[in-house]
PATORPA-581709 format. One record per residue (C-alpha): residue number from 1; residue in one letter; z, x, y. Coordinates in steps of 0.25 Angstrom, whole numbers, plus 5000, padded with zeros to 4 digits. Example, Ala and Ser with C-alpha at 12.3 -4.5 7.8 and 13.67 -1.06 7.14 Angstrom:
REM residues 2
+-----+---+------+------+------+
|   k | r |    z |    x |    y |
+-----+---+------+------+------+
|   1 | A | 5031 | 5049 | 4982 |
|   2 | S | 5029 | 5055 | 4996 |
+-----+---+------+------+------+
***
This chain:
REM residues 498
+-----+---+------+------+------+
|   k | r |    z |    x |    y |
+-----+---+------+------+------+
|   1 | X | 5299 | 4947 | 5015 |
|   2 | X | 5285 | 4948 | 5009 |
|   3 | X | 5277 | 4960 | 5013 |
|   4 | X | 5262 | 4959 | 5011 |
|   5 | X | 5255 | 4971 | 5004 |
|   6 | X | 5244 | 4976 | 5012 |
|   7 | X | 5230 | 4973 | 5006 |
|   8 | X | 5226 | 4988 | 5005 |
|   9 | X | 5238 | 4989 | 4995 |
|  10 | X | 5233 | 4977 | 4987 |
|  11 | X | 5218 | 4982 | 4987 |
|  12 | X | 5220 | 4993 | 4978 |
|  13 | X | 5227 | 4986 | 4966 |
|  14 | X | 5217 | 4974 | 4968 |
|  15 | X | 5205 | 4983 | 4967 |
|  16 | X | 5212 | 4991 | 4955 |
|  17 | X | 5215 | 4978 | 4948 |
|  18 | X | 5200 | 4973 | 4950 |
|  19 | X | 5194 | 4986 | 4944 |
|  20 | X | 5204 | 4985 | 4932 |
|  21 | X | 5200 | 4971 | 4929 |
|  22 | X | 5186 | 4974 | 4930 |
|  23 | X | 5187 | 4986 | 4920 |
|  24 | X | 5196 | 4977 | 4910 |
|  25 | X | 5185 | 4966 | 4911 |
|  26 | X | 5173 | 4974 | 4911 |
|  27 | X | 5176 | 4988 | 4906 |
|  28 | X | 5163 | 4992 | 4901 |
|  29 | X | 5155 | 4987 | 4914 |
|  30 | X | 5165 | 4994 | 4922 |
|  31 | X | 5162 | 5007 | 4915 |
|  32 | X | 5147 | 5005 | 4916 |
|  33 | X | 5149 | 5001 | 4931 |
|  34 | X | 5157 | 5014 | 4933 |
|  35 | X | 5146 | 5023 | 4926 |
|  36 | X | 5135 | 5017 | 4935 |
|  37 | X | 5144 | 5019 | 4948 |
|  38 | X | 5144 | 5034 | 4944 |
|  39 | X | 5129 | 5035 | 4939 |
|  40 | X | 5121 | 5025 | 4949 |
|  41 | X | 5124 | 5034 | 4962 |
|  42 | X | 5119 | 5046 | 4956 |
|  43 | X | 5106 | 5039 | 4951 |
|  44 | X | 5104 | 5032 | 4965 |
|  45 | X | 5108 | 5042 | 4975 |
|  46 | X | 5109 | 5056 | 4968 |
|  47 | X | 5094 | 5060 | 4968 |
|  48 | X | 5097 | 5072 | 4958 |
|  49 | X | 5091 | 5076 | 4945 |
|  50 | X | 5099 | 5085 | 4935 |
|  51 | X | 5087 | 5092 | 4927 |
|  52 | X | 5073 | 5095 | 4929 |
|  53 | X | 5070 | 5087 | 4916 |
|  54 | X | 5074 | 5074 | 4923 |
|  55 | X | 5064 | 5076 | 4934 |
|  56 | X | 5053 | 5082 | 4926 |
|  57 | X | 5053 | 5077 | 4912 |
|  58 | X | 5058 | 5062 | 4914 |
|  59 | X | 5058 | 5056 | 4928 |
|  60 | X | 5046 | 5065 | 4932 |
|  61 | X | 5038 | 5059 | 4920 |
|  62 | X | 5042 | 5045 | 4921 |
|  63 | X | 5038 | 5047 | 4935 |
|  64 | X | 5025 | 5052 | 4931 |
|  65 | X | 5023 | 5040 | 4922 |
|  66 | X | 5024 | 5031 | 4933 |
|  67 | X | 5018 | 5039 | 4945 |
|  68 | X | 5008 | 5048 | 4937 |
|  69 | X | 5012 | 5060 | 4945 |
|  70 | X | 5022 | 5072 | 4943 |
|  71 | X | 5024 | 5085 | 4936 |
|  72 | X | 5022 | 5086 | 4920 |
|  73 | X | 5033 | 5094 | 4914 |
|  74 | X | 5028 | 5103 | 4902 |
|  75 | X | 5036 | 5094 | 4893 |
|  76 | X | 5026 | 5083 | 4895 |
|  77 | X | 5014 | 5091 | 4894 |
|  78 | X | 5017 | 5096 | 4880 |
|  79 | X | 5025 | 5083 | 4875 |
|  80 | X | 5038 | 5088 | 4874 |
|  81 | X | 5044 | 5076 | 4881 |
|  82 | X | 5044 | 5061 | 4876 |
|  83 | X | 5040 | 5051 | 4887 |
|  84 | X | 5051 | 5042 | 4882 |
|  85 | X | 5060 | 5046 | 4894 |
|  86 | X | 5050 | 5046 | 4905 |
|  87 | X | 5044 | 5034 | 4900 |
|  88 | X | 5057 | 5026 | 4901 |
|  89 | X | 5060 | 5032 | 4915 |
|  90 | X | 5046 | 5028 | 4920 |
|  91 | X | 5050 | 5014 | 4919 |
|  92 | X | 5060 | 5013 | 4931 |
|  93 | X | 5051 | 5023 | 4939 |
|  94 | X | 5039 | 5013 | 4936 |
|  95 | X | 5048 | 5001 | 4940 |
|  96 | X | 5052 | 5008 | 4953 |
|  97 | X | 5038 | 5011 | 4957 |
|  98 | X | 5033 | 4997 | 4953 |
|  99 | X | 5044 | 4991 | 4963 |
| 100 | X | 5039 | 5000 | 4974 |
| 101 | X | 5050 | 5011 | 4973 |
| 102 | X | 5047 | 5026 | 4975 |
| 103 | X | 5048 | 5036 | 4964 |
| 104 | X | 5062 | 5039 | 4968 |
| 105 | X | 5065 | 5025 | 4965 |
| 106 | X | 5060 | 5027 | 4951 |
| 107 | X | 5069 | 5038 | 4949 |
| 108 | X | 5082 | 5031 | 4954 |
| 109 | X | 5078 | 5020 | 4945 |
| 110 | X | 5077 | 5028 | 4933 |
| 111 | X | 5091 | 5035 | 4936 |
| 112 | X | 5098 | 5022 | 4938 |
| 113 | X | 5092 | 5017 | 4924 |
| 114 | X | 5097 | 5030 | 4918 |
| 115 | X | 5111 | 5027 | 4924 |
| 116 | X | 5111 | 5013 | 4916 |
| 117 | X | 5107 | 5020 | 4904 |
| 118 | X | 5118 | 5030 | 4905 |
| 119 | X | 5128 | 5020 | 4904 |
| 120 | X | 5127 | 5020 | 4889 |
| 121 | X | 5136 | 5032 | 4889 |
| 122 | X | 5147 | 5024 | 4896 |
| 123 | X | 5145 | 5012 | 4888 |
| 124 | X | 5147 | 5020 | 4875 |
| 125 | X | 5159 | 5027 | 4881 |
| 126 | X | 5166 | 5013 | 4885 |
| 127 | X | 5163 | 5007 | 4871 |
| 128 | X | 5168 | 5019 | 4864 |
| 129 | X | 5181 | 5019 | 4872 |
| 130 | X | 5183 | 5005 | 4870 |
| 131 | X | 5180 | 5006 | 4855 |
| 132 | X | 5191 | 5016 | 4853 |
| 133 | X | 5201 | 5012 | 4865 |
| 134 | X | 5198 | 4999 | 4870 |
| 135 | X | 5193 | 4995 | 4883 |
| 136 | X | 5201 | 5005 | 4891 |
| 137 | X | 5196 | 5016 | 4882 |
| 138 | X | 5181 | 5010 | 4885 |
| 139 | X | 5184 | 5011 | 4900 |
| 140 | X | 5190 | 5025 | 4899 |
| 141 | X | 5178 | 5031 | 4890 |
| 142 | X | 5167 | 5023 | 4898 |
| 143 | X | 5174 | 5026 | 4912 |
| 144 | X | 5173 | 5042 | 4909 |
| 145 | X | 5159 | 5040 | 4904 |
| 146 | X | 5155 | 5032 | 4917 |
| 147 | X | 5162 | 5042 | 4926 |
| 148 | X | 5159 | 5056 | 4918 |
| 149 | X | 5150 | 5064 | 4928 |
| 150 | X | 5140 | 5070 | 4917 |
| 151 | X | 5136 | 5055 | 4913 |
| 152 | X | 5134 | 5049 | 4927 |
| 153 | X | 5128 | 5062 | 4932 |
| 154 | X | 5117 | 5062 | 4921 |
| 155 | X | 5116 | 5047 | 4921 |
| 156 | X | 5104 | 5046 | 4931 |
| 157 | X | 5096 | 5057 | 4925 |
| 158 | X | 5084 | 5055 | 4916 |
| 159 | X | 5086 | 5066 | 4905 |
| 160 | X | 5085 | 5065 | 4891 |
| 161 | X | 5100 | 5070 | 4889 |
| 162 | X | 5105 | 5058 | 4896 |
| 163 | X | 5096 | 5048 | 4891 |
| 164 | X | 5099 | 5053 | 4876 |
| 165 | X | 5114 | 5052 | 4879 |
| 166 | X | 5113 | 5038 | 4883 |
| 167 | X | 5108 | 5034 | 4869 |
| 168 | X | 5116 | 5045 | 4861 |
| 169 | X | 5129 | 5040 | 4866 |
| 170 | X | 5127 | 5025 | 4863 |
| 171 | X | 5121 | 5029 | 4850 |
| 172 | X | 5135 | 5036 | 4846 |
| 173 | X | 5142 | 5023 | 4852 |
| 174 | X | 5133 | 5014 | 4842 |
| 175 | X | 5136 | 5023 | 4831 |
| 176 | X | 5150 | 5022 | 4833 |
| 177 | X | 5149 | 5007 | 4833 |
| 178 | X | 5141 | 5007 | 4820 |
| 179 | X | 5151 | 5016 | 4813 |
| 180 | X | 5162 | 5007 | 4817 |
| 181 | X | 5157 | 4994 | 4810 |
| 182 | X | 5146 | 4991 | 4819 |
| 183 | X | 5133 | 4984 | 4816 |
| 184 | X | 5119 | 4988 | 4812 |
| 185 | X | 5114 | 4987 | 4827 |
| 186 | X | 5124 | 4998 | 4830 |
| 187 | X | 5117 | 5008 | 4820 |
| 188 | X | 5104 | 5004 | 4825 |
| 189 | X | 5108 | 5006 | 4840 |
| 190 | X | 5114 | 5019 | 4837 |
| 191 | X | 5103 | 5024 | 4828 |
| 192 | X | 5092 | 5020 | 4839 |
| 193 | X | 5100 | 5027 | 4851 |
| 194 | X | 5101 | 5040 | 4842 |
| 195 | X | 5086 | 5040 | 4840 |
| 196 | X | 5084 | 5038 | 4854 |
| 197 | X | 5094 | 5049 | 4858 |
| 198 | X | 5085 | 5058 | 4849 |
| 199 | X | 5072 | 5054 | 4857 |
| 200 | X | 5079 | 5056 | 4870 |
| 201 | X | 5084 | 5070 | 4866 |
| 202 | X | 5082 | 5077 | 4853 |
| 203 | X | 5092 | 5087 | 4855 |
| 204 | X | 5103 | 5076 | 4852 |
| 205 | X | 5099 | 5076 | 4837 |
| 206 | X | 5112 | 5082 | 4832 |
| 207 | X | 5121 | 5072 | 4840 |
| 208 | X | 5111 | 5061 | 4836 |
| 209 | X | 5113 | 5065 | 4821 |
| 210 | X | 5128 | 5065 | 4822 |
| 211 | X | 5129 | 5051 | 4829 |
| 212 | X | 5118 | 5047 | 4818 |
| 213 | X | 5127 | 5052 | 4807 |
| 214 | X | 5139 | 5045 | 4812 |
| 215 | X | 5131 | 5032 | 4814 |
| 216 | X | 5126 | 5031 | 4800 |
| 217 | X | 5136 | 5041 | 4792 |
| 218 | X | 5135 | 5036 | 4777 |
| 219 | X | 5129 | 5022 | 4780 |
| 220 | X | 5114 | 5022 | 4775 |
| 221 | X | 5110 | 5010 | 4781 |
| 222 | X | 5115 | 5015 | 4795 |
| 223 | X | 5106 | 5027 | 4793 |
| 224 | X | 5094 | 5020 | 4790 |
| 225 | X | 5096 | 5011 | 4802 |
| 226 | X | 5101 | 5022 | 4812 |
| 227 | X | 5090 | 5032 | 4808 |
| 228 | X | 5080 | 5021 | 4808 |
| 229 | X | 5084 | 5016 | 4822 |
| 230 | X | 5084 | 5030 | 4827 |
| 231 | X | 5070 | 5032 | 4822 |
| 232 | X | 5065 | 5021 | 4832 |
| 233 | X | 5066 | 5029 | 4845 |
| 234 | X | 5062 | 5041 | 4838 |
| 235 | X | 5049 | 5035 | 4833 |
| 236 | X | 5046 | 5028 | 4846 |
| 237 | X | 5048 | 5041 | 4854 |
| 238 | X | 5038 | 5048 | 4844 |
| 239 | X | 5028 | 5037 | 4847 |
| 240 | X | 5030 | 5039 | 4862 |
| 241 | X | 5027 | 5054 | 4860 |
| 242 | X | 5015 | 5049 | 4852 |
| 243 | X | 5010 | 5040 | 4862 |
| 244 | X | 5012 | 5050 | 4874 |
| 245 | X | 5011 | 5064 | 4868 |
| 246 | X | 5001 | 5061 | 4857 |
| 247 | X | 5011 | 5065 | 4845 |
| 248 | X | 5023 | 5058 | 4839 |
| 249 | X | 5036 | 5065 | 4842 |
| 250 | X | 5030 | 5076 | 4851 |
| 251 | X | 5041 | 5077 | 4861 |
| 252 | X | 5051 | 5078 | 4849 |
| 253 | X | 5046 | 5090 | 4841 |
| 254 | X | 5039 | 5096 | 4853 |
| 255 | X | 5053 | 5097 | 4861 |
| 256 | X | 5060 | 5103 | 4849 |
| 257 | X | 5049 | 5113 | 4845 |
| 258 | X | 5047 | 5118 | 4860 |
| 259 | X | 5062 | 5119 | 4863 |
| 260 | X | 5069 | 5122 | 4850 |
| 261 | X | 5058 | 5130 | 4842 |
| 262 | X | 5050 | 5136 | 4854 |
| 263 | X | 5062 | 5137 | 4863 |
| 264 | X | 5056 | 5133 | 4876 |
| 265 | X | 5068 | 5127 | 4882 |
| 266 | X | 5076 | 5139 | 4881 |
| 267 | X | 5064 | 5149 | 4884 |
| 268 | X | 5059 | 5141 | 4896 |
| 269 | X | 5072 | 5135 | 4902 |
| 270 | X | 5082 | 5144 | 4897 |
| 271 | X | 5093 | 5146 | 4887 |
| 272 | X | 5109 | 5147 | 4890 |
| 273 | X | 5120 | 5150 | 4881 |
| 274 | X | 5127 | 5140 | 4871 |
| 275 | X | 5139 | 5139 | 4879 |
| 276 | X | 5132 | 5133 | 4891 |
| 277 | X | 5135 | 5119 | 4888 |
| 278 | X | 5150 | 5121 | 4886 |
| 279 | X | 5151 | 5128 | 4900 |
| 280 | X | 5143 | 5118 | 4906 |
| 281 | X | 5152 | 5106 | 4901 |
| 282 | X | 5164 | 5114 | 4906 |
| 283 | X | 5157 | 5116 | 4920 |
| 284 | X | 5153 | 5101 | 4920 |
| 285 | X | 5167 | 5096 | 4916 |
| 286 | X | 5176 | 5107 | 4921 |
| 287 | X | 5191 | 5105 | 4917 |
| 288 | X | 5187 | 5090 | 4912 |
| 289 | X | 5181 | 5098 | 4901 |
| 290 | X | 5195 | 5099 | 4894 |
| 291 | X | 5198 | 5084 | 4895 |
| 292 | X | 5184 | 5080 | 4890 |
| 293 | X | 5186 | 5089 | 4878 |
| 294 | X | 5200 | 5084 | 4875 |
| 295 | X | 5195 | 5069 | 4877 |
| 296 | X | 5182 | 5071 | 4869 |
| 297 | X | 5190 | 5076 | 4857 |
| 298 | X | 5199 | 5064 | 4857 |
| 299 | X | 5187 | 5055 | 4859 |
| 300 | X | 5179 | 5061 | 4847 |
| 301 | X | 5191 | 5057 | 4838 |
| 302 | X | 5184 | 5043 | 4839 |
| 303 | X | 5170 | 5047 | 4840 |
| 304 | X | 5168 | 5061 | 4833 |
| 305 | X | 5154 | 5059 | 4831 |
| 306 | X | 5152 | 5058 | 4846 |
| 307 | X | 5160 | 5071 | 4848 |
| 308 | X | 5152 | 5077 | 4838 |
| 309 | X | 5138 | 5073 | 4843 |
| 310 | X | 5142 | 5078 | 4857 |
| 311 | X | 5146 | 5091 | 4851 |
| 312 | X | 5133 | 5092 | 4844 |
| 313 | X | 5125 | 5090 | 4857 |
| 314 | X | 5133 | 5101 | 4863 |
| 315 | X | 5132 | 5111 | 4851 |
| 316 | X | 5117 | 5109 | 4850 |
| 317 | X | 5113 | 5111 | 4864 |
| 318 | X | 5122 | 5123 | 4865 |
| 319 | X | 5113 | 5129 | 4855 |
| 320 | X | 5100 | 5125 | 4862 |
| 321 | X | 5097 | 5138 | 4872 |
| 322 | X | 5092 | 5129 | 4884 |
| 323 | X | 5103 | 5122 | 4890 |
| 324 | X | 5105 | 5111 | 4900 |
| 325 | X | 5118 | 5104 | 4903 |
| 326 | X | 5111 | 5090 | 4903 |
| 327 | X | 5107 | 5093 | 4888 |
| 328 | X | 5121 | 5090 | 4883 |
| 329 | X | 5123 | 5077 | 4891 |
| 330 | X | 5123 | 5068 | 4878 |
| 331 | X | 5134 | 5076 | 4874 |
| 332 | X | 5142 | 5073 | 4887 |
| 333 | X | 5138 | 5059 | 4885 |
| 334 | X | 5145 | 5058 | 4872 |
| 335 | X | 5157 | 5067 | 4876 |
| 336 | X | 5161 | 5059 | 4888 |
| 337 | X | 5163 | 5045 | 4880 |
| 338 | X | 5171 | 5053 | 4870 |
| 339 | X | 5180 | 5059 | 4881 |
| 340 | X | 5181 | 5044 | 4887 |
| 341 | X | 5186 | 5041 | 4872 |
| 342 | X | 5196 | 5052 | 4871 |
| 343 | X | 5201 | 5049 | 4885 |
| 344 | X | 5203 | 5033 | 4881 |
| 345 | X | 5210 | 5038 | 4869 |
| 346 | X | 5220 | 5046 | 4878 |
| 347 | X | 5222 | 5036 | 4889 |
| 348 | X | 5233 | 5028 | 4883 |
| 349 | X | 5241 | 5041 | 4881 |
| 350 | X | 5240 | 5045 | 4896 |
| 351 | X | 5248 | 5040 | 4908 |
| 352 | X | 5241 | 5034 | 4919 |
| 353 | X | 5241 | 5047 | 4927 |
| 354 | X | 5237 | 5055 | 4916 |
| 355 | X | 5225 | 5046 | 4914 |
| 356 | X | 5221 | 5048 | 4928 |
| 357 | X | 5222 | 5063 | 4927 |
| 358 | X | 5214 | 5062 | 4914 |
| 359 | X | 5203 | 5055 | 4920 |
| 360 | X | 5202 | 5064 | 4933 |
| 361 | X | 5203 | 5076 | 4923 |
| 362 | X | 5191 | 5072 | 4915 |
| 363 | X | 5182 | 5067 | 4928 |
| 364 | X | 5186 | 5078 | 4937 |
| 365 | X | 5180 | 5090 | 4930 |
| 366 | X | 5165 | 5085 | 4930 |
| 367 | X | 5167 | 5077 | 4943 |
| 368 | X | 5170 | 5091 | 4950 |
| 369 | X | 5161 | 5099 | 4942 |
| 370 | X | 5150 | 5106 | 4950 |
| 371 | X | 5140 | 5102 | 4939 |
| 372 | X | 5142 | 5087 | 4944 |
| 373 | X | 5138 | 5090 | 4958 |
| 374 | X | 5126 | 5099 | 4953 |
| 375 | X | 5121 | 5088 | 4945 |
| 376 | X | 5122 | 5078 | 4956 |
| 377 | X | 5114 | 5087 | 4965 |
| 378 | X | 5104 | 5092 | 4956 |
| 379 | X | 5090 | 5091 | 4962 |
| 380 | X | 5094 | 5083 | 4974 |
| 381 | X | 5089 | 5092 | 4984 |
| 382 | X | 5076 | 5093 | 4976 |
| 383 | X | 5075 | 5078 | 4976 |
| 384 | X | 5078 | 5077 | 4991 |
| 385 | X | 5067 | 5087 | 4994 |
| 386 | X | 5056 | 5081 | 4985 |
| 387 | X | 5060 | 5066 | 4989 |
| 388 | X | 5058 | 5070 | 5004 |
| 389 | X | 5044 | 5076 | 5000 |
| 390 | X | 5041 | 5063 | 4992 |
| 391 | X | 5043 | 5054 | 5004 |
| 392 | X | 5031 | 5061 | 5010 |
| 393 | X | 5022 | 5057 | 4997 |
| 394 | X | 5014 | 5071 | 4995 |
| 395 | X | 5003 | 5071 | 4985 |
| 396 | X | 5006 | 5086 | 4980 |
| 397 | X | 5018 | 5095 | 4980 |
| 398 | X | 5020 | 5109 | 4977 |
| 399 | X | 5034 | 5113 | 4972 |
| 400 | X | 5037 | 5128 | 4971 |
| 401 | X | 5052 | 5127 | 4968 |
| 402 | X | 5058 | 5119 | 4956 |
| 403 | X | 5069 | 5123 | 4946 |
| 404 | X | 5080 | 5115 | 4939 |
| 405 | X | 5088 | 5113 | 4952 |
| 406 | X | 5075 | 5109 | 4961 |
| 407 | X | 5064 | 5102 | 4953 |
| 408 | X | 5053 | 5094 | 4959 |
| 409 | X | 5057 | 5079 | 4960 |
| 410 | X | 5044 | 5075 | 4957 |
| 411 | X | 5046 | 5060 | 4952 |
| 412 | X | 5050 | 5055 | 4967 |
| 413 | X | 5035 | 5058 | 4971 |
| 414 | X | 5024 | 5047 | 4968 |
| 415 | X | 5010 | 5054 | 4966 |
| 416 | X | 5014 | 5068 | 4971 |
| 417 | X | 5008 | 5081 | 4963 |
| 418 | X | 5017 | 5092 | 4960 |
| 419 | X | 5012 | 5107 | 4959 |
| 420 | X | 5020 | 5120 | 4959 |
| 421 | X | 5008 | 5128 | 4962 |
| 422 | X | 5011 | 5138 | 4973 |
| 423 | X | 5010 | 5129 | 4986 |
| 424 | X | 4998 | 5123 | 4983 |
| 425 | X | 4990 | 5120 | 4996 |
| 426 | X | 4986 | 5106 | 4992 |
| 427 | X | 5000 | 5101 | 4991 |
| 428 | X | 5007 | 5093 | 5002 |
| 429 | X | 5021 | 5099 | 5000 |
| 430 | X | 5028 | 5112 | 4994 |
| 431 | X | 5042 | 5112 | 4989 |
| 432 | X | 5047 | 5127 | 4988 |
| 433 | X | 5059 | 5135 | 4992 |
| 434 | X | 5061 | 5136 | 5008 |
| 435 | X | 5059 | 5151 | 5009 |
| 436 | X | 5047 | 5152 | 5001 |
| 437 | X | 5034 | 5158 | 5007 |
| 438 | X | 5020 | 5155 | 5005 |
| 439 | X | 5019 | 5140 | 5010 |
| 440 | X | 5005 | 5137 | 5014 |
| 441 | X | 5001 | 5133 | 5028 |
| 442 | X | 5003 | 5120 | 5033 |
| 443 | X | 5016 | 5116 | 5025 |
| 444 | X | 5029 | 5113 | 5033 |
| 445 | X | 5043 | 5114 | 5027 |
| 446 | X | 5050 | 5101 | 5027 |
| 447 | X | 5064 | 5101 | 5021 |
| 448 | X | 5072 | 5110 | 5011 |
| 449 | X | 5083 | 5107 | 5002 |
| 450 | X | 5093 | 5116 | 4995 |
| 451 | X | 5090 | 5117 | 4980 |
| 452 | X | 5102 | 5112 | 4972 |
| 453 | X | 5109 | 5123 | 4965 |
| 454 | X | 5113 | 5123 | 4951 |
| 455 | X | 5125 | 5129 | 4945 |
| 456 | X | 5126 | 5144 | 4947 |
| 457 | X | 5112 | 5145 | 4953 |
| 458 | X | 5115 | 5150 | 4967 |
| 459 | X | 5109 | 5145 | 4980 |
| 460 | X | 5095 | 5139 | 4978 |
| 461 | X | 5083 | 5140 | 4987 |
| 462 | X | 5080 | 5128 | 4998 |
| 463 | X | 5068 | 5121 | 4994 |
| 464 | X | 5059 | 5115 | 5004 |
| 465 | X | 5046 | 5107 | 5005 |
| 466 | X | 5033 | 5109 | 5014 |
| 467 | X | 5023 | 5099 | 5017 |
| 468 | X | 5010 | 5098 | 5024 |
| 469 | X | 5012 | 5090 | 5037 |
| 470 | X | 4997 | 5086 | 5036 |
| 471 | X | 4986 | 5087 | 5026 |
| 472 | X | 4993 | 5082 | 5014 |
| 473 | X | 4985 | 5085 | 5001 |
| 474 | X | 4973 | 5078 | 4999 |
| 475 | X | 4968 | 5085 | 4987 |
| 476 | X | 4963 | 5076 | 4976 |
| 477 | X | 4967 | 5086 | 4965 |
| 478 | X | 4982 | 5087 | 4965 |
| 479 | X | 4988 | 5101 | 4964 |
| 480 | X | 4992 | 5108 | 4951 |
| 481 | X | 5003 | 5102 | 4943 |
| 482 | X | 5017 | 5105 | 4944 |
| 483 | X | 5019 | 5115 | 4933 |
| 484 | X | 5033 | 5115 | 4927 |
| 485 | X | 5038 | 5126 | 4917 |
| 486 | X | 5030 | 5125 | 4905 |
| 487 | X | 5034 | 5134 | 4893 |
| 488 | X | 5023 | 5141 | 4887 |
| 489 | X | 5027 | 5137 | 4873 |
| 490 | X | 5024 | 5123 | 4877 |
| 491 | X | 5011 | 5125 | 4882 |
| 492 | X | 5002 | 5122 | 4869 |
| 493 | X | 5009 | 5109 | 4867 |
| 494 | X | 5003 | 5103 | 4881 |
| 495 | X | 4997 | 5090 | 4877 |
| 496 | X | 4993 | 5084 | 4891 |
| 497 | X | 4993 | 5087 | 4905 |
| 498 | X | 4993 | 5078 | 4918 |
+-----+---+------+------+------+
***
């Protein structure tokens, strides 16, 4: 007697078989698609920003290039920053505007573009894994890079630490190919990407030097080709400074002088102990830290120069007084592919159940870490408040409250002037803590949001906005400009004012 199996019982093996065939047929495409599956939802639906620089230094300045409005941070008054990143980001912002979209659409387009740029890390992890452990090793290393929270959390964010990681990791991969019998084009590609990594973030110089030495070693021809190609993006960036700031390489030497010699970063923005990054990594990865360390040590047997480059980033930044966790993102971008390589090397020695346990052990720590949720929520309430106000199209807004967890989200406004002058009477709206006094007559409170809390910061005040129901500003002269923190040591370098 034949007993027909229920369709529900057959569906699961059938689906599993299809996924397996898909992975076997298109392993790299599967890893990249998996990476986008974790990254794009954050870009499209989570209106968060993980650092003030992302808003003020990069997206804000790209917005200013297209819409000709917005605050000018002190770095862009003294010529401390290159216009390279804002100039690139201005492309999708302009495209969204040309297609009739709002400034918010431009931000979303920027974030989507950055998600695709972040795939270079997943691609390199897969290629390294396949290089040493076949297609299965590629899927293991590429899959870990696709799912690792630090990598997909940072993917949609316009920060130099992220962008430099997207060039540093492939530079290391091309250096590997060049040393393993690769062609001249691998040397040229590695050299160009190392130079671009330096342009994007000068602080990566020690790691760049380690990868460059491995690339060229004792081959004088490789030194000539590699260094020559590295000079191409460097010269182009110096020329961009000359065009925009009137001095070649101004953003390079002024950044080093003001921060490393004068000490503006540590003096104006605070200094923390050298152990900060180790503690933050443990808080970020929790119990998975032990597994990552174990697999990184194993993966570094194949790629010792990659491990040394990551270690140099951690050591160098630990010696710099001013520290933010995002500064070591390029090190994490090198560590995770190494861990994936080590996991792939151990895979054949593990039983099926231990493979599942190893994967859960590695991923559960960062997924359950409080820092993951904090990063997903950073600036979301600020965005909510400012976006609601932006829908009313004010021509002037006074902001009385701004800190690292509640920055003015100015790039979603088109043509709005901002000031932090105390409750300027000629403005249309005021943003301030709920219990503040002194709101001028005629302003009515609309809505409030709870300030996002950072780790160990306690409860923050509720932030509200007030508007005038009638008589929105008719002043031809805009209110005073929005003044951000401006270190006194930098004032004599001011070269232009908007």
